[in-house]
N, C-alpha and C positions, 0 to 999 in steps of 0.2 A: 403827578406821580409818573416817573419814567417807566416806559414799557419796553425799552430796548434791552436785548440780552448782552450787549457789548459791555455792560457794567461788570460782568463776571469773566470777561476775556474772550467771549465767543460771539460770533456775528449772528448765528441762526438759532442754535439750540440753547437751552437753559441748563446750567450745571453748576457745580460747586468747584471753585478754583482753589486747589490745595497748594499753598506756597511752601517752598522748602524752608522750614523754620528751625534748622539746626543752629544751636548756639543761642537761641532766643529764650530757652527755659533752663532753669537750674536743677530741675528734678525730672525723674522719669514719670511720664504721664500715666503709666499703669500702676507702678508700685509706690510712687510718690517719694522715692528715696533720692537723695541729693547726688548729683554727679560730682565726681572727684577724680584724682589721679588714679586711684584704684578702681573707680566705678566709671568707666568711660561712656560717653554719650554715643549712641548709634541712632540710625534712622531706619524705620520700617519702610522698605521700598514700595510697599503696597498702599498704605494709608498715610505715609509721610510723618507719622508720629515720632517725636524724639523719645527713645527708650534706652534702657540699659541692656547690657549683654544678657543678663539673666532673664529678662522679659522678651528677648528676641533670639532664641537659640535655633530657630527654624530657617530653612532655606526653601525657596520656591522659584519656579521658572516664571520670569516676567514676560508678557506678550510683546513688549517693545523690542527686546534684543534676544529673547529666548536663552537667557543666562540665569543661573541660580543667584538669587539675591536674598538678603536677610529680611525676614518678616517677623512681626511681633506675635505674641501668643494670642492676642485678640483676633488678629487677621487669620491666624492658623485655625483657630476654632471656628470662625465664621466660614472659611473656605471649606472646611470639613462638613459643616452643617449644610452648605449649599450642595455639596456632592451627595449627601444623604437625602436631601430633599428631592434632587433630580432622580436619584435611583428609586426612591420610594414611590414617586408619582409617575415614573417613566417619562420624564419630560424630554421632549425632542421638538425641534423646530418644525412648525406647520403640522403638528400631530395633535388631534383633539384629546386632551387629558382633563384638566380641571375645568376647562371651558364647558364641558357637558353639564356640570352642576350649575354653572352660571346661567346657561340657557334655561334650565329647568326652573330656576327662580323667577324667570319672566315668562313662563308658560310656553317655552319653545323647545325644540329638539334638533338633533343633527340633521335629520331628514328635512325638517322645515327650513333650516338654515340653508341647506344646499338648494332647495327649490327656490327660496327667496332670492338667493344670490344670482343663480343662473337666469331667473326670470327678469330681474332688474338689469342684468348685463345685456340682455337682448332688447331692452326697451330703447326708444329713441332718446337721443341726448337733448336735454333741456337747455343747458347753459354751459359753455366751455371756458368761461372766464377764470374760475377758480382752478380748474384742471390745468389750464395753460400756465398759470403762476406756479403751480406745483411741479409741473414738468420742467420748467426752467430752473427751479431751485434744487431739485432732488439730488443731483450729483454733488453740489456743494454741501448740502445738508449732510449727506452720508460721509463725505470726507471729514466734516467736523465731528460727526458722531464717533468716528474711529479714534480721535484724539481727545474728545471731550467727555467720554463716559466716566462715571465714578468707578473707583477700584472694585466695588462690590458688584455693580451691574455688569461691568466688563467680565469679571470672573464668572458670573452666572451665564452670560451669553456664550463665552468660550466653551464652558463645560457642556452646555446644552446643544451647541451647534452640531457637534459630532461630524458626520460625513458631509454635511451641507457646506457649500462654498459661499464666499461673500457675494458672488454674482447671483446665487440663488436667493440670498436674503434681499438683495436690491430688487430683483425681479418680483418677489412675492409682495413686498411693500408697494411697489408700483402697480401691481395687478389689483390689489385690494382698493387702493385709493383712486385708481382710475374710474372704477365703477362707482365708488362712493361719492366722489366730487362731481361726476357727471350727472348722477341721479339726485344728489342732495347738495346743490351749490349754495343753498341758504346757510349751511353750516360754515362754509368758508375754509380756506386753507391757511395753515400756519405750520412752521417746523415742529411745533408741539404735537400736531396731528400725526406727523411721521413717527415721533418718539412713542406715542401711545400705540399706534399700529404695530410697530416693531415689537413692543413689549407683549402685546396680545398674541402675536404670531408664535411665540414660544410656548403657548398653552393651547393654541387653536389652529385649525386648518384655515385656508384662505376664505371659504364661504362662511365659516363660523366667526372669523375675525370681522368680516363685513357686517354680520348681524349684531355682534357685540358693539361695534362702532355706532350702529343705528340706535341701539339701546342707550348708550352713553350720551350721545349728542342730541337725540330726539326725544328721550324719555327721562333721563336723569338730570342733565345740565339745564338750567333755565335758559330760555331763548336769548335773553339779553347778555349772556356770557359766551354765546357762539362767536367764532372768530370774525365772521363777516359783520356781525352786529357791533363788536368792539371796534372794528375799523371805522364804522359809520358813526358810532356814538360811544365814546369812552365811558367806562363805568368806574365808580369810586370804591366799590366793595364794602361800603359801610355796613350794610345789612349782614354780610358774611362775617365781618370783624366782630360785630356785636354778638352774633350767635356764638362765635368761638369763645369770646370772653365770658359770656353768660353760661356756657355749658360746663365750665369748671370754676368752682368758687375759689380755688387756691391760686389762680393766676393773678399776678401783679398787673392790673389793668393799665396802669400808667406807663409801665415799662413795655409790656407786650404790645400795646396798641400802636406805639410808634413803629415797632418792628413790623407788625402786621400790615400797617398802612404802606410800608415800603416794599414788602416782600410777599404778601398774601397772594397776589395775582400769579406769581411764579408757581406756587404750590398748587393752586386751583387749576391753572391752564395745563399743567403737566400731570396732574393727579399724583404728584410727588415723585414721578419717575425721573431718575438721575439727580434727585435732590436728597433722597434718603437712601440708606442701605437697602439692598434688594429685599431682604426679609421683611423690613418695615414697610416698604412700598407694596409688596405683595399682600401683607396683612391689611393695609388700608384699602386696597382695591378689592380684595376678597370680602371685607366687611361691607363695602359699598354695594357689591353685587348681591350679597346674600341677606341684606336687611330689608325690612318692609318700607322704610323711608331712606332710599339710597343716598340722596344728596345730604340729608341731615346726618346720616351715619358718617359720611365722608368728612363733614365739618367737625363732627365729634372727634374723629381720629386726629385731625389737625390740632384741635384744642389740647388733646393729650400730649402731642409732640411739643407744643409750645410750653406746656406746663412743666415738662421734664427739664427744659433748658432755661427756665425762667431766671435762675440765679446768674447763669453765664451771660444771658442777654442783658441783664442789669449791669454787669461789669464792663461790657465792651462798648456801651454807649451807642453811638451812631455808626459803628463799624458793622454794617449789616451782613457783609460778606463773611466776616468771621463768625457771626451768629449762625449763618447757614452751615459753616464748618462744624460748629458745636452740635447742631441738630443732627447733621449727617453722622458724626462719630458716636454720639452718646445715646441717641434714640434707637431702641431696638424693639422688635415685636414683642418679646417677653415682657419688657418694661411697660409697654402700652397695655398689654393684657392685665398685668398685675395692678397697674394704676386704675384701669377700668373697673376691676373688681372692688377696689377701695372706694371709688367714686360711687358705685352702686350701693355699697354698704352705708355710706354717709347719707345718701338720698333716702334710703329706707328708714334710717334712724331719725332723720328730720321729720319725715312723714308721721312716724309713730309718736314723736314728741308733740307734734301739732295736734294729733288726735287726742292725746292724753290731756293736753291743756284745755281742749274744748269740753271735756267731761267734768272739769272742775278742779280747782286748786286746793280743795280741802285735804286731799289725801297726802299725808306726810311722807309716804313711801313712794311718791310719784317718780322722784329722781332715780330711786333704786330700780323701779320697774323699767324706766327708760334704759338704764344701764344694762339690766338683764335682757331687755329686748334687743339692744345693740349687740350684746354678746351672742344672743341666740341667732340673730341675723348673720353675724360673722361666722358662727359655727355652721349655719346652713350653707353659706357660700363655700366654706371650706369643705363641707360634706359634698356639695355639688361637684366641686373640683375633684375630690377624691373619687366620687362615683364615676365621673367621666374617665378618670385614670383607670379605675377598676374595669370599666367597660372595654377600654382599649386593651388592658392586659388580658381580659377574657377573650377578646378577639384574637390576640396573639397566641394565647394558649390553644384556642380552637385550631388556628393555623398550624401550630406545632404538632397538635394531636393528629391532624390530617397528614402532616409530613411523616409522623411516626407510623401511621397506618400504611402509608405508601411504602415505607421502608420494610414493614413487616410483610407486606404482600410480595415485595421484591425478594426478601429473604426466603419466603416459602417457595417462590419460583426457583430460586437458586438451589435450595435443598432438593427440590424435585429434579432439577437438572443433574445434580450430583448423583442421585440414586440411579437415574437413567444411565449415566456414564459408568457407574459401578457395575450395573448389569451388563453393559456392553463389554467391559473389561473381563468379567467372569466368562462371558461367551467366547471372547477371544482366547482366554486361557484354556478353555475346554477343547478348542480346535487347534491348540498349539502343536500337539504331537504330529497330527496329520500334516500340518503346514511344514514342520521341520523335515519330515521325510520327503515331501515334495521338493522342498528347497535343496535338500542334500542330493537327491537324484539329478535335479536340474543342474546343480553346481558341478557334480561329477561329470555329467555329459558335456557341459560347457568346457570343463578342464581338458577332457579328452579331445574334443574338437580343436581346442586351442593348441594342444601339442601337435596334432596332425598338421594344422596350418603352419605351425612353427617349422616342422620338418620340411613341408612343401616349400616354404619360403627359403629355407636354407639351400634346398636344391636349386631354386631360382637364382640364389646368390652365386652358387658355383658356376651355373651356366652363364650368368652375366659376366663373371670374371673371365671365363674362357673366351667369350665373344669380345670382351674388351681387349684381350691380348691379340686376337686376330685383327681387330680393328686397328690396333697400334701398328702391327706389321704392315697391313695394307696402306695405312697412312704413310709409313716410311717408304714403301714402293712408289706411292703417288708422288711423294716429295722428290724422289730420284727422277721419275719420269718428267716432272715439271722442270727440273734442272736441265735434263736432256733437251726438252723443247726449247728452253731459253737459249741453250748453246746453238741448236740448229737455226734458231731465228737469227742469232748473231752471225753465223756462217753465211746464211742466206743473204743477209743484208750486205755483208762485206763482199761476197761473191758477186751479187748483183751489181754493186757499185763498180767493182773491177771490170765486169763485162761491159758495162755501159761506157766506161772510159776507153777500154780497148776497142770497142766497136767504133767509137768516135775517131780514135786514132787511125784504125784500119780504113775507115771510109775516106778519111782525108788522104791517106797514103794511096788508096786506090784511085782517087781522083787525080792525084799528082802523077801516078804511074801511067794512067790511061793516056795522058797527053804525050808521053815520050816512048811508049812501047812500040816495038816492031811486031810483026805477025807471030814470030816464034815466042816472043815474050808474052804475047796476049794469051797464047795457049797455056803457058805456065800460070799466068794470072787467073785464067778461068778455072784451072784445076785447084788453084788455091782457094778460090771462091767456093767451089763445091765442098772442099774440106771444112771451110768455115760454116757453111749451112749444116753440115753433118754435126758439127760441134753444137750448134744451136738446138738441133733436135735432141741431142743427148741431154742438154741442159734442161729442156722442158720435161723430159722423162724423169730426171732427178727431182725436179720440183714436185711432180705428181707423187713420187714415192714419199717425199717429205710430208706432203699433205695427208697421205694415207696413214702414216705413222701417228700424226696428231689425232686423227679420228679414233685410232685404236686406243690411244691413251685416254681420250675423253670417254669413250663408250666401253670401258673395261667391264665385262660381265661379272667378274669376281667382286669388284667394289659395289656394283649394284645389288648383287645377291646379299652381301654383308649388310648393306643398308636396310634391305627389306627384313632380314632376320632380326636386326637390332630393334626396328620399330615394333615387330611382333612381340619380342621379349619385353619391351617397355610396357606394351598394352597388357600382357599377362601379369606383369608385376603390379600394375595399377589395380587390376581387378582383385588380385590377392590381398592387397592392402585394404581395399574397401571391405572385403569380406572379413578381414581380421578386425577392423574397427567395429563392425556390427557385432562380432562375437565378444569384443571387449565391453560393449554397451550391455549386452545380455549378462555378462559376468558381473559387471558393476551393479546392475539392477537386482540380480539375485543376492549379491552381498548385502545390499541395503535392506532387502526384505528379511534376510536372516538376522540382521542387527536389530530389527524392530521387535523381535520376540524377547521374552524374559531371558536374562543372562544365564540363568542356571540351566536352560535347555540347550545351550550351545557348547557346553563343555565337551561332550562326546563328539559333536560335529567338528569342533576345532581340532581335536586330536586326530580325526580321520582325514580331513581335507586340508589341514594346515592353515596358516595365516593367509588371509585373502590378499595381503600386501606383499607376498613372496616375490623376491626379485626375479625368480625364474619365469614368472608369468609376465614380466614386462618385456615388450617387444619394441625395438627401436622405432 
């Protein structure tokens, strides 16, 4: 019997390979109506079933491409049930929810689980062989889990993951199995252990998951089915197959035995995780944890799963992969529960029949008594189911009554608050007249001050205009003086250049004349030189006068005085504007206070002080 997971298309994990089977069937698998030109075949992108348009009107985001795709009514209902299950039980990754009850069934608690986990994590490592195998394969196993999950399990994981990231999921699994495989290497590693750990982490914290793994592999599963034991000595599962076939009298043993011989190890090693729909897997594992004989209860659930698909398994022959598809799609938790009730009813009826036979066969009404007992048993079972439903309804009614009581308390508080508000309103209305008089006097004083500031500001405006005219005149005078300075500079420049040239020419003439002059001419020449020096002195005097005129233009006292007066006027204007802004704020605040009073109290006030938005009150 092959134990490789490659037979279903995966190297590490075990899962159900759903082939795209469009065009292979002639009828819709949900309503059984035949496909035709008017009844087109579609495919549910979640479970890959061939369905008609009427049975697949829904759209849902697919995790592969995050686009809306068609899904069938069956998948829509299941997806909605998953969300309700998550909301009702507050399911969240690595949060203790249903695991608390599982621990109680084995006499443990959350506190014991935490102590046990941290105590084992601090112990010395016994054997690293299994942990090293796990460490080397974990990355590849997780990659395969991402693509190999069944549509139902993937939907549950995505809805429950919430704010946790994929890295957080990877680290949590690694953290649990590191301690588990180091402290319990006799269990042995397999990718199925990763799948079981991942499933439990959606109902339990890391310490609780560690303790649940110890319960499963050290208390529930027989030692010969542990991963390391199976690697050392393969097992044929004959005892488990016999138990499964004997637990349900309706199973066709000849057909189911061949299927079980080829596939039973997959369901046992994974505890049906990734081989059944999530609801069914949870039902199986929950029954295992909460039963007095956990392993026998697990085999009982497997027996019921095989019983429900007995007919399909008979039709497919040795196509065991297709048999797994039938079990995945058709076995639900509700069907298992209903079938279990029927099985119990049959067992009770057979026991009653045997007891009646032992008492004697003379009674002619024995068969009638057996029939009546069977009906009575069935009615008892129905009554038990109804009683459980009644208890649930009573719990819901109690919850609703508590909600109603809370609403009534809130309503009483609101009514109390309303009465307090009404008393405050009446108090405000009694003080209304005094407030109106205060507001009116404040408003009138503010208006008076506002008009005074406006008159003062108008006076400043007139002064600013006068000073602006004076500044314009002085600017014109400055402009003329600057032009005169520029002309003088030009004259100075030209005159200086002319003098330099003439001096050069005169010096050259003097040198030439000195060579040829007689004594009488030298006297004339000396007198000429004296005249030339006198001219140079006059030139320097002219330059000094020009310089003094420049300084007078630059240091004009009239211009300086005008500048000082202008700066003073600007400062006074700025102070007046600041004071005006402050009065405007007071005016606006008083207007707001007056508007908060009842409208009927403002009729006389509006007639006396006018509209608060009068344009005469607006200052530029």
